[in-house]
MARKESE-729825 format. One record per residue (C-alpha): residue number from 1; residue in one letter; y negated, z, x. Coordinates in steps of 0.2 Angstrom, whole numbers, plus 2048, in hexadecimal, padded with zeros to 3 digits. Layout:
{resi->NUM resn->a north->Y up->Z east->X} $
...
END
This chain:
{resi->1 resn->m north->800 up->800 east->800} $
{resi->2 resn->f north->7EE up->7FD east->806} $
{resi->3 resn->k north->7DD up->7FE east->7FE} $
{resi->4 resn->f north->7CC up->7F5 east->800} $
{resi->5 resn->i north->7BB up->7F5 east->7FA} $
{resi->6 resn->h north->7B3 up->7E5 east->7F3} $
{resi->7 resn->t north->7A0 up->7E5 east->7F2} $
{resi->8 resn->a north->792 up->7D8 east->7F2} $
{resi->9 resn->d north->77F up->7D5 east->7F0} $
{resi->10 resn->i north->77A up->7E5 east->7F9} $
{resi->11 resn->h north->769 up->7DE east->7FE} $
{resi->12 resn->l north->765 up->7EC east->80A} $
{resi->13 resn->d north->753 up->7F0 east->80B} $
{resi->14 resn->s north->74E up->7E3 east->7FE} $
{resi->15 resn->p north->73B up->7E3 east->7FC} $
{resi->16 resn->l north->734 up->7E9 east->7EC} $
{resi->17 resn->h north->72B up->7DC east->7E1} $
{resi->18 resn->r north->71C up->7E2 east->7D8} $
{resi->19 resn->l north->723 up->7F4 east->7D5} $
{resi->20 resn->t north->716 up->7FC east->7E0} $
{resi->21 resn->h north->709 up->7F5 east->7D5} $
{resi->22 resn->y north->70E up->801 east->7C7} $
{resi->23 resn->e north->706 up->812 east->7C8} $
{resi->24 resn->g north->713 up->820 east->7C9} $
{resi->25 resn->a north->722 up->814 east->7CD} $
{resi->26 resn->p north->72F up->81C east->7D7} $
{resi->27 resn->a north->72D up->80E east->7E5} $
{resi->28 resn->e north->733 up->818 east->7F3} $
{resi->29 resn->d north->743 up->81E east->7EA} $
{resi->30 resn->i north->747 up->80C east->7E6} $
{resi->31 resn->r north->742 up->806 east->7F8} $
{resi->32 resn->q north->750 up->812 east->7FF} $
{resi->33 resn->a north->75C up->80F east->7F0} $
{resi->34 resn->s north->766 up->801 east->7F8} $
{resi->35 resn->r north->769 up->80B east->808} $
{resi->36 resn->r north->76E up->81A east->7FE} $
{resi->37 resn->a north->77A up->810 east->7F4} $
{resi->38 resn->f north->781 up->808 east->803} $
{resi->39 resn->e north->784 up->819 east->80B} $
{resi->40 resn->n north->78E up->81E east->7FB} $
{resi->41 resn->m north->799 up->80F east->7FD} $
{resi->42 resn->i north->79C up->813 east->80F} $
{resi->43 resn->e north->7A1 up->825 east->80A} $
{resi->44 resn->l north->7AD up->81E east->7FD} $
{resi->45 resn->a north->7B5 up->813 east->80B} $
{resi->46 resn->l north->7B7 up->823 east->816} $
{resi->47 resn->d north->7BD up->82E east->808} $
{resi->48 resn->e north->7CB up->823 east->801} $
{resi->49 resn->p north->7CD up->81E east->810} $
{resi->50 resn->v north->7CE up->80B east->80D} $
{resi->51 resn->d north->7D5 up->7FE east->81A} $
{resi->52 resn->f north->7C7 up->7F2 east->819} $
{resi->53 resn->v north->7B7 up->7ED east->810} $
{resi->54 resn->l north->7B2 up->7DC east->809} $
{resi->55 resn->i north->7A0 up->7D7 east->808} $
{resi->56 resn->a north->79E up->7C7 east->7FD} $
{resi->57 resn->g north->78D up->7C2 east->803} $
{resi->58 resn->d north->77A up->7C7 east->802} $
{resi->59 resn->l north->77C up->7D6 east->80C} $
{resi->60 resn->f north->76A up->7D4 east->811} $
{resi->61 resn->d north->75B up->7CD east->808} $
{resi->62 resn->g north->755 up->7BF east->814} $
{resi->63 resn->d north->74C up->7C3 east->824} $
{resi->64 resn->w north->74A up->7D6 east->828} $
{resi->65 resn->k north->738 up->7DD east->82A} $
{resi->66 resn->d north->73E up->7E3 east->83B} $
{resi->67 resn->y north->74F up->7E8 east->843} $
{resi->68 resn->n north->750 up->7F9 east->83A} $
{resi->69 resn->t north->75A up->7F1 east->82C} $
{resi->70 resn->g north->767 up->7EA east->838} $
{resi->71 resn->l north->768 up->7F9 east->842} $
{resi->72 resn->y north->76B up->804 east->833} $
{resi->73 resn->f north->779 up->7F8 east->82D} $
{resi->74 resn->v north->781 up->7F9 east->83E} $
{resi->75 resn->a north->780 up->80C east->83E} $
{resi->76 resn->q north->789 up->80E east->82D} $
{resi->77 resn->i north->796 up->801 east->832} $
{resi->78 resn->q north->799 up->80A east->842} $
{resi->79 resn->r north->79F up->819 east->837} $
{resi->80 resn->l north->7AD up->80E east->830} $
{resi->81 resn->h north->7B1 up->807 east->841} $
{resi->82 resn->t north->7B5 up->819 east->847} $
{resi->83 resn->q north->7C2 up->81A east->839} $
{resi->84 resn->g north->7CA up->809 east->83D} $
{resi->85 resn->i north->7C3 up->801 east->82D} $
{resi->86 resn->q north->7BF up->7EF east->82F} $
{resi->87 resn->v north->7B1 up->7E5 east->826} $
{resi->88 resn->f north->7B1 up->7D3 east->821} $
{resi->89 resn->i north->7A1 up->7CA east->81C} $
{resi->90 resn->v north->79C up->7B9 east->815} $
{resi->91 resn->s north->78A up->7B6 east->816} $
{resi->92 resn->g north->782 up->7B1 east->805} $
{resi->93 resn->n north->772 up->7A7 east->801} $
{resi->94 resn->h north->766 up->7B6 east->805} $
{resi->95 resn->d north->76F up->7BA east->816} $
{resi->96 resn->a north->76E up->7A7 east->81B} $
{resi->97 resn->a north->75B up->7A8 east->817} $
{resi->98 resn->g north->759 up->7B5 east->826} $
{resi->99 resn->r north->758 up->7B1 east->838} $
{resi->100 resn->m north->75A up->7C2 east->840} $
{resi->101 resn->t north->76A up->7C6 east->836} $
{resi->102 resn->r north->773 up->7B9 east->841} $
{resi->103 resn->t north->76D up->7C1 east->852} $
{resi->104 resn->l north->772 up->7D3 east->851} $
{resi->105 resn->p north->783 up->7D8 east->859} $
{resi->106 resn->y north->78E up->7E1 east->84C} $
{resi->107 resn->p north->79C up->7EE east->850} $
{resi->108 resn->e north->7AE up->7E7 east->854} $
{resi->109 resn->n north->7B4 up->7EB east->843} $
{resi->110 resn->v north->7A9 up->7DE east->83B} $
{resi->111 resn->h north->7AD up->7CC east->838} $
{resi->112 resn->v north->7A0 up->7C0 east->831} $
{resi->113 resn->f north->7A9 up->7B0 east->82B} $
{resi->114 resn->s north->7A2 up->7A0 east->832} $
{resi->115 resn->h north->796 up->795 east->828} $
{resi->116 resn->r north->79D up->785 east->831} $
{resi->117 resn->q north->7AE up->785 east->828} $
{resi->118 resn->p north->7BA up->791 east->81F} $
{resi->119 resn->e north->7C5 up->79C east->829} $
{resi->120 resn->t north->7D2 up->7A9 east->827} $
{resi->121 resn->r north->7D4 up->7BA east->82F} $
{resi->122 resn->r north->7E5 up->7C3 east->82F} $
{resi->123 resn->l north->7E9 up->7D5 east->82E} $
{resi->124 resn->e north->7FB up->7D4 east->833} $
{resi->125 resn->h north->7FE up->7E7 east->832} $
{resi->126 resn->l north->7FA up->7E5 east->81F} $
{resi->127 resn->d north->800 up->7D4 east->81C} $
{resi->128 resn->v north->7EF up->7CF east->816} $
{resi->129 resn->a north->7E6 up->7BE east->819} $
{resi->130 resn->i north->7D3 up->7BD east->815} $
{resi->131 resn->h north->7CB up->7AC east->813} $
{resi->132 resn->g north->7B9 up->7A9 east->813} $
{resi->133 resn->q north->7A9 up->79F east->817} $
{resi->134 resn->s north->797 up->7A4 east->819} $
{resi->135 resn->f north->788 up->79A east->812} $
{resi->136 resn->a north->780 up->78F east->81F} $
{resi->137 resn->s north->770 up->78E east->816} $
{resi->138 resn->p north->767 up->797 east->808} $
{resi->139 resn->a north->76C up->78A east->7FB} $
{resi->140 resn->v north->77E up->784 east->7FC} $
{resi->141 resn->m north->782 up->778 east->7EE} $
{resi->142 resn->d north->794 up->773 east->7F4} $
{resi->143 resn->n north->7A4 up->77A east->7ED} $
{resi->144 resn->l north->7A9 up->785 east->7FC} $
{resi->145 resn->a north->7B9 up->78B east->7F3} $
{resi->146 resn->r north->7C1 up->779 east->7F4} $
{resi->147 resn->g north->7C2 up->77B east->807} $
{resi->148 resn->y north->7C9 up->78C east->808} $
{resi->149 resn->p north->7DA up->78D east->811} $
{resi->150 resn->e north->7EB up->78D east->809} $
{resi->151 resn->p north->7F2 up->79E east->806} $
{resi->152 resn->l north->7FD up->7A6 east->813} $
{resi->153 resn->s north->80F up->7A9 east->80E} $
{resi->154 resn->r north->814 up->7BB east->80D} $
{resi->155 resn->h north->802 up->7C1 east->80E} $
{resi->156 resn->f north->7F6 up->7C8 east->801} $
{resi->157 resn->n north->7E9 up->7BA east->801} $
{resi->158 resn->i north->7D7 up->7BE east->7FD} $
{resi->159 resn->g north->7C9 up->7B2 east->7FB} $
{resi->160 resn->l north->7B8 up->7B8 east->800} $
{resi->161 resn->l north->7AA up->7AD east->7F8} $
{resi->162 resn->h north->798 up->7AE east->7F3} $
{resi->163 resn->t north->796 up->7A3 east->7E4} $
{resi->164 resn->s north->78F up->7A0 east->7D3} $
{resi->165 resn->l north->7A1 up->79B east->7CD} $
{resi->166 resn->d north->79E up->78F east->7BE} $
{resi->167 resn->g north->78D up->796 east->7BB} $
{resi->168 resn->r north->786 up->7A7 east->7B6} $
{resi->169 resn->e north->776 up->7A9 east->7AD} $
{resi->170 resn->g north->767 up->7AF east->7B8} $
{resi->171 resn->h north->770 up->7AA east->7C8} $
{resi->172 resn->a north->76D up->79A east->7D3} $
{resi->173 resn->n north->77B up->78E east->7D2} $
{resi->174 resn->y north->781 up->790 east->7E4} $
{resi->175 resn->a north->792 up->78C east->7EB} $
{resi->176 resn->p north->797 up->787 east->7D9} $
{resi->177 resn->c north->7AA up->786 east->7D5} $
{resi->178 resn->r north->7B5 up->787 east->7C6} $
{resi->179 resn->l north->7C0 up->796 east->7C2} $
{resi->180 resn->e north->7CF up->78A east->7C2} $
{resi->181 resn->h north->7CB up->786 east->7D4} $
{resi->182 resn->l north->7CD up->798 east->7D9} $
{resi->183 resn->e north->7DC up->79B east->7CE} $
{resi->184 resn->n north->7E5 up->78B east->7D6} $
{resi->185 resn->r north->7E2 up->790 east->7E8} $
{resi->186 resn->g north->7F1 up->79D east->7E7} $
{resi->187 resn->y north->7E7 up->7AC east->7ED} $
{resi->188 resn->d north->7EB up->7BD east->7E7} $
{resi->189 resn->y north->7D9 up->7C3 east->7E5} $
{resi->190 resn->w north->7C8 up->7BB east->7E5} $
{resi->191 resn->a north->7BA up->7C6 east->7EC} $
{resi->192 resn->l north->7AA up->7BE east->7E5} $
{resi->193 resn->g north->797 up->7C1 east->7E7} $
{resi->194 resn->h north->786 up->7BB east->7E2} $
{resi->195 resn->v north->787 up->7C0 east->7CF} $
{resi->196 resn->h north->77F up->7D1 east->7CE} $
{resi->197 resn->q north->789 up->7D7 east->7BE} $
{resi->198 resn->f north->79B up->7DE east->7C0} $
{resi->199 resn->e north->7A7 up->7D1 east->7B8} $
{resi->200 resn->r north->7BA up->7D1 east->7B9} $
{resi->201 resn->v north->7BB up->7BE east->7B6} $
{resi->202 resn->a north->7CE up->7BB east->7B7} $
{resi->203 resn->e north->7DE up->7C5 east->7B8} $
{resi->204 resn->e north->7EA up->7B9 east->7C0} $
{resi->205 resn->p north->7E5 up->7B9 east->7CE} $
{resi->206 resn->l north->7D7 up->7C6 east->7CD} $
{resi->207 resn->v north->7C6 up->7BE east->7CE} $
{resi->208 resn->v north->7B8 up->7CB east->7CF} $
{resi->209 resn->f north->7A5 up->7CD east->7D1} $
{resi->210 resn->p north->7A2 up->7DF east->7D6} $
{resi->211 resn->g north->78F up->7DD east->7D2} $
{resi->212 resn->c north->781 up->7E3 east->7DD} $
{resi->213 resn->l north->782 up->7F4 east->7E5} $
{resi->214 resn->q north->772 up->7FA east->7DF} $
{resi->215 resn->g north->767 up->7F3 east->7D1} $
{resi->216 resn->r north->755 up->7EE east->7D7} $
{resi->217 resn->n north->74C up->7E8 east->7C8} $
{resi->218 resn->i north->74E up->7E7 east->7B5} $
{resi->219 resn->r north->759 up->7D8 east->7B6} $
{resi->220 resn->e north->766 up->7E3 east->7BE} $
{resi->221 resn->t north->76A up->7F0 east->7B1} $
{resi->222 resn->g north->778 up->7FD east->7AF} $
{resi->223 resn->t north->784 up->804 east->7BC} $
{resi->224 resn->k north->786 up->7FC east->7CD} $
{resi->225 resn->g north->792 up->7FE east->7DB} $
{resi->226 resn->s north->7A2 up->7F7 east->7E2} $
{resi->227 resn->v north->7B4 up->7F5 east->7DE} $
{resi->228 resn->l north->7C2 up->7FE east->7E6} $
{resi->229 resn->v north->7D3 up->7F4 east->7E6} $
{resi->230 resn->a north->7E4 up->7FB east->7EA} $
{resi->231 resn->v north->7F2 up->7EF east->7EE} $
{resi->232 resn->e north->805 up->7F4 east->7EE} $
{resi->233 resn->s north->814 up->7E9 east->7F1} $
{resi->234 resn->g north->809 up->7D9 east->7F2} $
{resi->235 resn->r north->800 up->7DC east->7E1} $
{resi->236 resn->v north->7F0 up->7E4 east->7DC} $
{resi->237 resn->s north->7F6 up->7F5 east->7D4} $
{resi->238 resn->e north->7E4 up->7FC east->7D0} $
{resi->239 resn->i north->7D2 up->7F7 east->7D0} $
{resi->240 resn->n north->7C4 up->803 east->7CC} $
{resi->241 resn->r north->7B1 up->801 east->7CB} $
{resi->242 resn->c north->7A8 up->80D east->7D6} $
{resi->243 resn->p north->796 up->811 east->7D2} $
{resi->244 resn->h north->78B up->813 east->7E2} $
{resi->245 resn->d north->77A up->811 east->7DB} $
{resi->246 resn->v north->76D up->81F east->7DC} $
{resi->247 resn->i north->761 up->819 east->7CF} $
{resi->248 resn->r north->764 up->80E east->7BF} $
{resi->249 resn->w north->75A up->801 east->7B6} $
{resi->250 resn->e north->75C up->800 east->7A3} $
{resi->251 resn->r north->754 up->7F7 east->794} $
{resi->252 resn->l north->751 up->803 east->785} $
{resi->253 resn->e north->74E up->7FC east->774} $
{resi->254 resn->i north->747 up->807 east->767} $
{resi->255 resn->n north->747 up->802 east->754} $
{resi->256 resn->l north->738 up->80A east->74B} $
{resi->257 resn->e north->73D up->805 east->73A} $
{resi->258 resn->h north->73E up->817 east->734} $
{resi->259 resn->a north->72E up->81D east->73E} $
{resi->260 resn->a north->720 up->81F east->731} $
{resi->261 resn->t north->713 up->824 east->73E} $
{resi->262 resn->r north->70F up->822 east->750} $
{resi->263 resn->e north->714 up->833 east->754} $
{resi->264 resn->a north->725 up->830 east->74C} $
{resi->265 resn->a north->727 up->820 east->756} $
{resi->266 resn->l north->724 up->82B east->766} $
{resi->267 resn->d north->731 up->837 east->760} $
{resi->268 resn->a north->73E up->829 east->75E} $
{resi->269 resn->f north->73A up->823 east->770} $
{resi->270 resn->k north->73D up->835 east->776} $
{resi->271 resn->v north->74E up->836 east->76D} $
{resi->272 resn->a north->754 up->825 east->773} $
{resi->273 resn->l north->74F up->828 east->785} $
{resi->274 resn->a north->758 up->839 east->785} $
{resi->275 resn->a north->768 up->831 east->780} $
{resi->276 resn->l north->766 up->824 east->78E} $
{resi->277 resn->l north->763 up->831 east->79B} $
{resi->278 resn->e north->772 up->83B east->795} $
{resi->279 resn->r north->77D up->82B east->797} $
{resi->280 resn->h north->778 up->828 east->7A9} $
{resi->281 resn->a north->776 up->83B east->7AE} $
{resi->282 resn->p north->773 up->841 east->7BB} $
{resi->283 resn->l north->76B up->831 east->7C2} $
{resi->284 resn->p north->759 up->82C east->7BF} $
{resi->285 resn->i north->755 up->81D east->7B5} $
{resi->286 resn->i north->747 up->810 east->7B4} $
{resi->287 resn->v north->745 up->80A east->7A2} $
{resi->288 resn->r north->73D up->7FB east->79A} $
{resi->289 resn->a north->73A up->800 east->788} $
{resi->290 resn->t north->738 up->7F4 east->77A} $
{resi->291 resn->f north->732 up->7F9 east->769} $
{resi->292 resn->n north->737 up->7EF east->75A} $
{resi->293 resn->g north->73A up->7EF east->747} $
{resi->294 resn->q north->72F up->7F0 east->738} $
{resi->295 resn->t north->725 up->800 east->738} $
{resi->296 resn->p north->716 up->807 east->72F} $
{resi->297 resn->a north->711 up->80D east->740} $
{resi->298 resn->h north->70F up->7FB east->746} $
{resi->299 resn->a north->6FC up->7FA east->744} $
{resi->300 resn->a north->6F9 up->80B east->74C} $
{resi->301 resn->i north->704 up->805 east->75B} $
{resi->302 resn->v north->6FD up->7F4 east->75F} $
{resi->303 resn->g north->6EB up->7F9 east->75A} $
{resi->304 resn->d north->6EB up->803 east->76A} $
{resi->305 resn->l north->6F8 up->7FD east->776} $
{resi->306 resn->d north->6F0 up->805 east->785} $
{resi->307 resn->y north->6F2 up->816 east->77D} $
{resi->308 resn->w north->704 up->812 east->777} $
{resi->309 resn->k north->70A up->80D east->788} $
{resi->310 resn->e north->702 up->81D east->790} $
{resi->311 resn->a north->709 up->828 east->782} $
{resi->312 resn->v north->71B up->821 east->785} $
{resi->313 resn->r north->71A up->824 east->798} $
{resi->314 resn->s north->713 up->835 east->795} $
{resi->315 resn->i north->722 up->839 east->78A} $
{resi->316 resn->a north->72E up->834 east->797} $
{resi->317 resn->v north->725 up->83E east->7A5} $
{resi->318 resn->a north->722 up->84D east->79B} $
{resi->319 resn->n north->734 up->84F east->795} $
{resi->320 resn->y north->73E up->848 east->7A3} $
{resi->321 resn->g north->733 up->848 east->7B3} $
{resi->322 resn->e north->73A up->83F east->7C1} $
{resi->323 resn->r north->74A up->83A east->7B8} $
{resi->324 resn->t north->742 up->82B east->7B0} $
{resi->325 resn->w north->734 up->81F east->7B2} $
{resi->326 resn->v north->72F up->812 east->7A5} $
{resi->327 resn->e north->72D up->801 east->7AE} $
{resi->328 resn->k north->726 up->7F7 east->79F} $
{resi->329 resn->i north->722 up->7F9 east->78D} $
{resi->330 resn->i north->724 up->7EB east->781} $
{resi->331 resn->v north->71E up->7EC east->76F} $
{resi->332 resn->s north->727 up->7E0 east->762} $
{resi->333 resn->t north->724 up->7EA east->752} $
{resi->334 resn->s north->71E up->7E3 east->742} $
{resi->335 resn->a north->716 up->7EA east->732} $
{resi->336 resn->p north->721 up->7EC east->723} $
{resi->337 resn->p north->720 up->7DF east->715} $
{resi->338 resn->k north->710 up->7E2 east->70A} $
{resi->339 resn->n north->712 up->7E9 east->6F9} $
{resi->340 resn->t north->70D up->7DA east->6EE} $
{resi->341 resn->g north->70A up->7E5 east->6DF} $
{resi->342 resn->v north->6FB up->7ED east->6E7} $
{resi->343 resn->a north->6EA up->7E4 east->6E5} $
{resi->344 resn->a north->6E4 up->7DD east->6F6} $
{resi->345 resn->d north->6D5 up->7E5 east->6FE} $
{resi->346 resn->p north->6C5 up->7DC east->6FC} $
{resi->347 resn->g north->6BA up->7D6 east->70A} $
{resi->348 resn->p north->6BE up->7D0 east->71C} $
{resi->349 resn->l north->6CF up->7DA east->71C} $
{resi->350 resn->r north->6D6 up->7CF east->70E} $
{resi->351 resn->e north->6D0 up->7BF east->716} $
{resi->352 resn->l north->6D8 up->7C4 east->727} $
{resi->353 resn->d north->6E8 up->7C9 east->71E} $
{resi->354 resn->q north->6E9 up->7B9 east->715} $
{resi->355 resn->l north->6E5 up->7AF east->725} $
{resi->356 resn->v north->6F3 up->7B8 east->72F} $
{resi->357 resn->d north->700 up->7B5 east->722} $
{resi->358 resn->d north->6FC up->7A3 east->721} $
{resi->359 resn->l north->6FC up->7A1 east->734} $
{resi->360 resn->q north->70D up->7A9 east->736} $
{resi->361 resn->r north->715 up->79E east->729} $
{resi->362 resn->d north->70E up->78E east->72E} $
{resi->363 resn->e north->716 up->786 east->73E} $
{resi->364 resn->g north->709 up->779 east->73F} $
{resi->365 resn->r north->6FB up->785 east->740} $
{resi->366 resn->l north->704 up->78F east->74D} $
{resi->367 resn->r north->706 up->77F east->757} $
{resi->368 resn->i north->6F3 up->77D east->756} $
{resi->369 resn->l north->6F0 up->78F east->75B} $
{resi->370 resn->a north->6FC up->78C east->76A} $
{resi->371 resn->e north->6F2 up->77D east->770} $
{resi->372 resn->g north->6E2 up->787 east->76F} $
{resi->373 resn->l north->6E9 up->795 east->779} $
{resi->374 resn->a north->6F0 up->789 east->787} $
{resi->375 resn->p north->6E0 up->788 east->792} $
{resi->376 resn->l north->6DF up->79B east->791} $
{resi->377 resn->m north->6F1 up->79E east->796} $
{resi->378 resn->q north->6EE up->793 east->7A6} $
{resi->379 resn->r north->6E1 up->79F east->7AB} $
{resi->380 resn->l north->6EC up->7AF east->7AA} $
{resi->381 resn->p north->6F4 up->7B6 east->7BA} $
{resi->382 resn->a north->705 up->7AE east->7BE} $
{resi->383 resn->d north->70E up->7BE east->7B9} $
{resi->384 resn->y north->70A up->7BB east->7A7} $
{resi->385 resn->r north->710 up->7A9 east->7A8} $
{resi->386 resn->q north->721 up->7AB east->7B1} $
{resi->387 resn->g north->731 up->7B4 east->7B0} $
{resi->388 resn->e north->73B up->7BB east->7A1} $
{resi->389 resn->n north->72C up->7C3 east->799} $
{resi->390 resn->a north->720 up->7B4 east->79B} $
{resi->391 resn->l north->713 up->7B1 east->78D} $
{resi->392 resn->i north->718 up->7A1 east->785} $
{resi->393 resn->p north->70C up->79C east->776} $
{resi->394 resn->e north->718 up->78D east->772} $
{resi->395 resn->d north->725 up->799 east->76D} $
{resi->396 resn->p north->722 up->79C east->75A} $
{resi->397 resn->d north->72A up->7AD east->759} $
{resi->398 resn->q north->720 up->7B3 east->768} $
{resi->399 resn->l north->710 up->7AB east->761} $
{resi->400 resn->r north->713 up->7B4 east->750} $
{resi->401 resn->q north->714 up->7C4 east->75A} $
{resi->402 resn->f north->703 up->7C1 east->763} $
{resi->403 resn->v north->6FC up->7BE east->751} $
{resi->404 resn->r north->703 up->7CE east->74B} $
{resi->405 resn->q north->6FC up->7D8 east->759} $
{resi->406 resn->a north->6EB up->7CF east->758} $
{resi->407 resn->y north->6EB up->7D3 east->745} $
{resi->408 resn->a north->6EE up->7E6 east->748} $
{resi->409 resn->l north->6E0 up->7E6 east->755} $
{resi->410 resn->l north->6D4 up->7DD east->749} $
{resi->411 resn->v north->6D8 up->7E9 east->73B} $
{resi->412 resn->k north->6D5 up->7F8 east->745} $
{resi->413 resn->g north->6C4 up->7F1 east->74B} $
{resi->414 resn->l north->6BF up->7EC east->739} $
{resi->415 resn->k north->6C3 up->7FD east->733} $
{resi->416 resn->q north->6BA up->806 east->740} $
{resi->417 resn->e north->6AA up->7FC east->73C} $
{resi->418 resn->n north->6AD up->7FE east->729} $
{resi->419 resn->p north->6B6 up->80E east->726} $
{resi->420 resn->g north->6B6 up->80B east->713} $
{resi->421 resn->a north->6BF up->7FA east->715} $
END
C-alpha cells in the first residue's frame, strides 16, 4: 500500500487585485493565506506520511516579485526531502509566464517534468509510473494528453496534466482534451490541474481536479485543499478531500420577501450570516452579500444605498469581528405589486409612478434608454464595465433594476421636498 497527495493551482504569493482598495479588507491575511495553506498541505504529507506529492501546475503565479517566494518554496519542500517524500511537478500556464521560476535550483526530491516532450518517472519500489509534461508557454492550445506515453505494465500509472479538459466555465481553454482521451490511455489515475473547483470527473479510471489550495477571490468560493489518495493492490482504495485553506470566500443571498422594514432586512442579514459562519467555523469568511426579493423595505434600502452598505458592514463587524468581512453588497430587491384598489396619489408621484411602470413593460423604450446611457457608460471607470458584475444597459433585466433604484431615489427626494405628497 502507498499514499500520495494530489494538489494544484497553489499560486504561491499571488498578488492581490483591488482588495487593498477596500477600507477594512483583511489584505494582509489574504496575502499570507496561500503560504499558510501550503504549509497545511506539507503538514498533512508529513503526518500521514505519504510517499510522494503531485503538483498539477500553477504552483506559482507568474514572475515572483523577488526570490523570497522561491526560497520559501524550497524551504518547505526541504521538510519533505528529510522524510524521503518525493515531489513531482508539471508547470502550468502561470508557471510558464515566469522567468525566475526556471532558474532556482530545487532539492533532490523534486522533479519538474520537461516542457519539450512528455516523460515518465518510475518509482520502482512502489511499482508506480508517473507521466507528465509541463507547459512551454503561458497559452498551450495543443492536446498534450495525446502524446503521453503508453502505460507501463505491472505499474500503477498516473497522468499528471494541467488542462481545461473539454472546457470548464471561467477557465481558459488550455491543453484541451476530451475525457475519452484520458480514459483510453490506460492509466489508473489522472491528476489534473487548472480548474479551481474540486471535481471528481470520472471513476474508471479516476480523473480528478483537486481545485485550488486556497481561494483568492469571490470566484473561488467554498472549501479548498488537496486530495489524499491511498492505493492498495494496484487500485485506488480511498480518496479523501483535505481542506487546507485558512480563509474562505462565500456568496450569501438574502431574500427579503418577509422583511417589512429596513431594520427587519438587517436582522435577516444577521441571521443568514450567522448560519454561514457556523457552517465554516472556525475559519473566517469573506462574503459577497446579495439582497433580493419583493419587499416593502425596497424604497428605504435603495433610497440610501450608502447607508445600507455601511449598515450591513457594521452588522458584520459588530457581531462577528474579525471572523468576517463583507467584500461587496449587491441590492436586487423590488417593491411589492401595487394595490390597484387604492386611488393613485395626485401630483408628480403619480406621474413618476406611471412613467416607471410603462418604461419597465416596454422593451422598445428600454432600448431607447440604453442607447441614451451608452455615452455615459463609456465614461465610467473600467471596473464598472468589465467582469462578472459589469453594468450592461443592453441587458433588459439589469436596466429594469437601474430604473427601480432610480425610482426609489426620486421618490425619496420628492417626498423630502414635499412631505405632504
